[in-house]
N, C-alpha and C positions, 0 to 999 in steps of 0.2 A: 080799913078793910083788912081782912086776913089774906094770906098768901094765895089761897085758892081763888079768891075774887080777883086779885091782881093778875093771876095767870089767865083767868077767863077773859078779863077786859083787854089783855094785851096779846092773847094767843101764844103765850110763852109757857113752857113747861115749868113746873114748880122747881125741879132740880136745876134748871137753867137759871132761874131767878136766884136761887141760893148760890150757884156758881158765880154769877155776876156780883153778888154781894161779897163773896170771898176774894174776888179779883178787884174789889174796891171800885167797880164801875157803878154800882148801885149802892147808895148810902144805907147803912143799917137803919131799919125802921125803929120807931118807938116800940115799947113793949106794953101790952095791956096788963091789967091787974092779974090776969090769969097767965101771964108771961107769954102770950101769943104775939107774934109779929103784928104790928099795927101800921099798915102802909097808908100813905096819903096820896092825894092826886098828883103830887110832884113825882112820886115813884112811877105812876102810870105814864106820865109825860116822858120821864127819863128812860124808862124801859122801852117805850115806843121809839125813841130816838136811837137807842142801842140796837133794837131789832131792825130798824130801817138801815142803819149802817151795816149790820151783818148781812142784810139782804143785798147790799151793794158790795159784798165780799171784803169789807174792811176788817183788818186785824184788830185784836183787842187793844194793842198799843196805839193804833191809829184812832180808835174810838176813845181811848183814854185821853189822847191829845185833844180831840174835838171837845170832849166833855170839860176839859180844863178851861178852854176858851168859853164854852157855853156857860160855865159857872161864874164867869166874870163879864157880865153884860156890857160894861164900859170898855172892855179890852178891844184892841185892834184885831180885826178878823183876818188880817193878811196871812196869819198862820193857818187858818182854815183853807184859804185859797191854795197855799203852798202844799198842804197835806193832800188836798183833793187832786192837785196837779200831779203829785208824786204817785198817788194811788192810780190815777189814770195811766201813768207811765207803766205801772205794774200790770194793769189790765191789758194794755197794748202789747207788752212783752209776752204775756200769757197767750194772747190771741195769735201772735206769731208762732209761738211754740205749738199751739194746737193746730195751726195751719200746716206746719212742718210734719206733725204727727199724722194729720189727715193724708198728706202726700205720701208718707211712708206706708201707711196702711193701704192706700189705693195701689201703690206699687207692689206691695206684698200680696195683695189679693189677686193681682194679675199673674202671679207665679203659679196659680193653680186654677185652670179654666173650668175643669169639670171634676165631678166626684170620681174617685178611683182608690187604688190601694194606698194606704198611708205611707208605705215605703217609697212611693213615687210622688208624694205630695210636695210640690214646689214651695208651698208656704212653710211646711215643717222643715224642709231642707234649708231654706233661706234663714229661718229663725235659729236653726242650729249652727249655721256657719257664718252669719254676717251680723251679729248683734250690734257691733260697734257702728254700723251704718244707720241704725235707727236713732231718732232723736230721743234724748233722755228727758222727756217731759215729766215733770213732777219730781225729778231727782235733783233738785237744786237749780233748776232752769232759771226761774226769775228770782228765787230767794224769798218769795212771798208766800209763806205758809200760814194757814189759819187753823185754829182749834176746831174741835168737833161741836162745840156748844153754839147754839144760835137759835 
């Protein structure tokens, strides 16, 4: 099948498929006589696995590690368990960061009870004078950053 059909079957953008190929997550397909990419059912399965992992917010490195085990059916899967446990730890850390962010936003919102002049806005005053009191979510908090492709 050509790349458009693979994209349709997996719900994945053509550019993303090419990106995964460049990242060596998806093996290069055979080429047809007309030099078109010729994908197989194994590409569909692998791309679905990748997309599922991305939906679980796994990084490309985590996915690469899972695929390495997946590609060795007789291998011990304890590495998969360890990877998932580590990812769960990242997710829990991110949840804590988001809860801290929520608390900071609720507190900030309470600084301005009603609409008025911007010069008297408690939110703007607080943002201008106490930035260090707010949690730095997304600025190296959990160290778990993902790419835009998925």
